[in-house]
C-alpha angles and dihedrals in degrees: 000000000000093000090051090056092048090050092048090049091050091049090049091051093048091050090050091050091048091049091058104033092151111086111195094199102125114239128174136228132181110241130191117215115177092328095315115116118214133175106225130188119235141177121224114242107182107291092345134074125229108213124199130182111215116199118267112285096025121118129197130212134164153106137266095288102031136036122186125205117201142162139195086229089072104024096176097048136073145169121227124197112199136169113238111239086214125013112265101178101134121232100165135047090250091053091047090054091049092051092044091052092048092051093046088053089058088075089074133236095276094055123107135204092024109183139166106246098184143345122199130178115211093006093158109052100189137110090014089282123159108221141177124194128195124182124194135186128206144158124238127168093352092306126114111224136189129202129185125193115196117188113203122189100213096180140330093296107028134065125183122212115206113194118189115190136175150105112304093251092056098035099088092059093047092046090049090051090052092050091047090055093048094046091051093045106127137155125229 
């Protein structure tokens, strides 16, 4: 009986590991592109590596389930890459409302004038990904903020949430950094 429990536990662990093969802990590798050497961050995805190329001046930090991109150029903004515990990419009106409500709640209870600025299905047509983007605006402590949540279906099992946050005056640079990372996302 004891060996059956150990086997069941081992199978459960292997299924959990397989379910989240993408590890968002930033690692680095030296790459050679046409004679130019560059140190690029990557995430481990099973036996493969997912490389990204953040813009100059942007740093990345994180753990297995969440990586954060930040820069001194926009000190009050950041970009977070997170794996969805359960896929949220909406396909029905009810699911879109659920996602919309969840993103609006990200503004926080002390925020005022919380509005949806834009909502775009399939806003990032690369890598065959299905995506859904929702941008909100809100005021907090006399500052106008923007947040964008981009849901990216990476494969049949994994969905990436990309959350861009910051004051309205910094937001375009943070948003651009997020899009640069996603557009340069490639496996080797």
